[in-house]
N, C-alpha and C positions, 0 to 999 in steps of 0.2 A: 396754875402754872406761873402766874405773875411773880410769885415769891420763890420759886423753886430754882435750884442750881441749873436745871435744864434751860429755863428761859433767860436767866441772867448770865450764864457762862457758856453752856454747850451750844445754844442756838446762835448767839453772836459769833462764836468762833467758827461754827460750821458755815454760816453765811459768808464770813470772811474768806474761808477756803473756797467756797463756790464762786464768789466774785473774783477772787484771785485767778481761778480757772478761766473765768470769762476774759480777764485781762491777758491771759496767755494766748487768746485767739485774736487779740487786737494789735494794731500798729498805728503809728501816728498818721499814716496815710488814710486810715479809716475816718479820721476827723477831717482830713483835707478833702475828702471826696465830695463834700458839700459844694465845692467849686465845680466839680466834674459834672454832677447832675443836680443843680440847685432846685429845680422845680420838683423833682421827686422827693428830695429831702424836706423841702418846705411843706409839701402836702402831708408827708408823714408826721412832721413836727406839729402842724396845726391839728391833725387828727388826734395825736397822742396828748399834747399839752393843753389843748383848748376844748375840743369836742368831747373827748373821753371823760374828763372830770364833769363837764356839763351834763352829759347823759347820765353819769353816775348819780349826780344830784337829783335829776328828774326821776329816775327809777327808784331811788331810795325814798324820795318824798311821796311817791304814789303807792308804793307797795310794801314799805317796811314801817311798822308801827313802833318797833322797839328802837330807841335812839342809838344804842350801841351797835346794832346791826346796820342801821343807816349810815353811821359814821364809818363802820368797817367797809361798807361797799364803796363809799366815796374815797376812802384811803386806798383801797385796791385800785380804783380808777386813776388815782394820782401817781401810781407807781410806774416806773419805766418798763420797757421790755427787758427780757433777760436771755439767758442761754437757750431756754426752751423755744422762744420765738425764733431765734436764729436757726435752731435745729429743724423746726417745722418748716421754715422758709426754704431751707436747703432741700429737704425731702419733697417739698411741694414744687420743686424746680423753679423757685423764685430767684430774684437777684440777691444772692447772699451778701455781696458787698454793700448793697443798699441797706439790707436788714441789719448788718453789723454796724454800719455807720449810724443808723437811727438809734440802735441800742446804746452805742457809745455816747452819743450826744445827749440823749435823754437821761442817761445815768448821771451825767454831770449836772444838767439843768434841774433835775428833781431834788437836788440837795436844797434848793431854794423854794421850788414850787410845792413840794409836799407839805412843809409846815404851813404855807399859806392856805392851801386847799383844805387841809385837815382842820385848821383854825376856823375856816368858814363853815365847815361841816359841823364842828362842835357848837358853833353859835347857832346854826340853823336847826340842828336836832338836839337841842339842849335837854339833858336828862335832869329833871328836878328831884328825882329820887336818889340817884347815884351820880352826882356831877363828876364829869371827867375834865381834868385840867390838862392844858397843853404846855409842857415845858419846851418852849421853842429852841432855846439854846442847846438843851440836851439832845433834842431831836436832830438839829443840824449837825451837831458834833457826832452823833451816832451814825447819821447818814454818810458823813465824811469818812469815818473810821471803817464803816462796813461796806461802802461802795467805792468811793473815789480812791482811797488809799490802796486797798487790795488790787483794784483794777490797774492802778499806776505801777504797783510792784510787779504784777503779772506781765504788763507791757515791757517793763524794764528787763525782766528775766528773759522774755522772748527776744528782746533786742540784743542781749548779751550772749545767750545760748539757745538758739532756735531749736536745735535738736532736742534738748531737754524739755523745752516748752511743749513741743509736739508730742513728746512721750507722756508728759503729765496731764495734758488737757483732757484726753478721753477718760482717764482714771478719775479725775475730779468731776467730770460730767456725770459719770456713773454714780459717784458718791452723792452728788446733788439729787439725782432722781430717787435714790434709796432713802436719803435723809428726808426728802419732802414727803414720801409715803409714811415714814415714821412720825413726822410732825403732824400730819393730818390725823393719824390714829390718836396721838396724845391730846390734841385739841378736842376731838370728838369725845374722848373718854372723860374729859374733865367737865363737860357740860352737864353731866348728871341727868336728873329727871326732865330737865328743860330741853334736852337735846332734840327729841322728835319735833316739837313745835318750832324750834329755831331752825332746824333743817328744812322744814316745810316753808319757812319764810326766806331763809338765806339761800337755799339751794336754787330755787327757780329764778330768783333775782340775779344771782351770780351768773347763771346760764344765760339769762336774758341780756345782761350787760355784755357778755362775751359774744353772743350771736349778733346783737344789734351793732356792735362796734366793728365786727368783721364785715358786716354788710355795708356799714358806713364807709369803712376804709376802701372796700372794693368799688363802691359807687364814686367816691372821690377820685380814685385812680382812673376810672373809666371816663369820668367827666373831664378830666384834664389831659386825656389822651396819652397816658403813660403806656409803655409797651407791656406785653403780656407778663414777662418776668417781674417787672417793677410792680405791676398790679398785684401779683401774688404776694410780694414782700410787704407792700403797704397794707394789704388785707390782714396779714398775720401780725405785723408790728402794731397796728392800731387795735387789733382785737385780742392779742395775747400779752398779758402783763406778768411782772415778777411777783407772784403771790407769796413767795418765801419772804421777800422784803416786807410786804404788808403784814405778814404774821409777826415778824420780828418787831416792827414798830408798835403793833398793837400790844404785844406781850411784854416787851421790855421798856418801852418809852411811855406808853399810855397805861400800862399795867391793867389791861382788861382783856381777858381771854375771849369774851363774847365778841369783841370787835374783830378778833382774828377769824371768826367763824366764816364770814363771807369769802375770805381769801382761801380758807381750807376747802370750801365747796367749789370755788372757782378752780382750784388746782385739779379737781376731778373733771370739771366741765371742759377745761381747756384741752385736755388730752382727747376727750370725745370729739369736740369740734375740730381740733387741730388734725386729729387722725382722719376724720371725715373729709376735711379739706385736702389733705394729702392724697387720699384715695380718689377724690373727684378730679384732682389735677392729673393724676397718673392715667385715669380712664380717658380724660380729655385728650391727653397726649397720644394715647394709643389710637383713638378715633382719627386724629389728624394724620397719623402715620398711615393708618389703614385706608 
């Protein structure tokens, strides 16, 4: 996939559209909310920007023998939240404003943090057989063009014509879900005979990262006495990452389809855990009403 039209053209354009759709849901106030509830935002940022990559490194070091898969898991852990985390937070009756705020801020910060974290991962899990180079300038430019620029354009359109933005957003969200499914199929199909073994390695570790970080996020929120809705949003934002972005970086910047595999497995896991969390929250709410 690394040399195909799909990875070099269709994937970046599609992710641009998806991130543009996320921008349609954002306003400048989403960035300013850090002043409104600084403690909740600070907890979420520490969980996402510090603890998540650290846990990714630990799980990769303990459970993944293949360097490319280890780098892929850490890359995934370095990615920000996305529209999926906002959607899950909403249906789990979390604090949507907090969820959107964390997604917006981390999407900006990771333009710098992802190259740093991935660089450390490549140094820690060095592949002597097939060495992987990190083009830092290209990665930062790609992250800007695929995240910050479309988000800014989406916000601008919403500011100019809110009605059009509200009409486009659900359509782009649906496109994102369909495209992610197609992306997973393509990644899996290109692994060939090595796919079963790689799935057995990447699948459980991706699920483990997802579950562990949702637990960590929840415990952090409880420890710092956040309210119920904020706890739900922190749990989701710390535990659910933008796997499509990880796949794009692995495929187009690092030119290694194997690195994208943990993110593909994670894409399946996060719907399972996210759906379970939504169901648990709904049942919890019914018990409280009853």
